[in-house]
N, C-alpha and C positions, 0 to 999 in steps of 0.2 A: 197452429198445429194441425188444424183440420185440412188446410190447403196442402200442407206437407204430406199428410196421409193420402190425399187425393192424388198428388203427383206420384207418390210411392205406389199406389194401386194401379196407376196408369203405366207403370214400368219406366218412368222417366228417371227416377232416382232409386238408389238402393241404400239400405241401412243394415247395420248389425244391431245386436241387442244394446240397448242404451241410446239408440238414435245416432250413433256415430257412422259417418259415411264409410263404406267399406272400400276395398282396394281401388286405387285411382288409376290403374292401368287402363289405357284406352278410354278414359272418361273425359267428357267435355264439361267445362265449368261455364255456366251461363247465368248472368244476373238478369232477373226479370222483375217487373212490377205487377203485382196482383192486388187489386183493391187498395191501392195507395201504399202498399208496403213492398219493400224490395226483398227478394229472395235470391240466394245463389244456389242454383240447381246443378248438381253433378250427376252425370249419367252417360250412358252409351249413345243416346240419341244426339244428333247434331244440333248445334245452337239454333238453327232456323226452326227445326221441329219443336224444340223446347219453347222458343218464343211464341210459336203458333199456339201451342197448347196453353201456355200462360195467358195469352190473349183471349182464348176461348173461355178459360176459367174466369178471368176478369169480367168479360162480357156477361157471362151467365150470372155472376154474383151481382153485377149492376142491374141486370134485368129483374132478378128476384127482389132486390132491394127496392126497385122502382114500384113493384107491386105491393110491397109490405115494408114501409119505411121504419116500422117499430122494431124490426129484428136487429139484435146486436150482431157483431161480427162473427161470433162463434156459431150462433144459430143460422146465420146467413151462409157460412161456410158448410155447415152440415146439410142444409137444404140444397146447396149447390152440388155437393157430393152425391146426395140421394138422387137428384134430378139427372146428374151426369151418368150415374150407374144405371138408372132406369132407361135412359136413352141408349146406353151401351147394350143393355140386355135386349131391348126391342130390336136394335140393329142386328145383334147376334141371332135372334130368332128369325128375322127376315132372311139373313144370310143362309141359315140352315134350311129354310123353306126353299130358297132359290137353288141351293145345292141338290135337294131332293128332286125338285122339278127338273133340273138339268139331267140328273141321273135317270129319271123316269123316261125322259125324251131320248136318251141315248140307248135305252134298252129296247 
């Protein structure tokens, strides 16, 4: 479920209330393996992109598990989501700083 939420937050999949996949118009269906489980992901992103994201999620989960083998899958997935969002926020901040820097140089 946590992996599902991570993919939802990354914009790869969409849901309606109750967790049902919404309209399938122009949606790609891709089956991926994340941490030993198969997931069918539906979304607007192309299959290659979905597979790349799933691979990164899988790698991050395995990296965190290697550092703390006592974590159950749910805690591992939550830590993966937290780490991923932290990385995202840091990149977003750097991007905004670069945007400001470029804007200042243009003035």
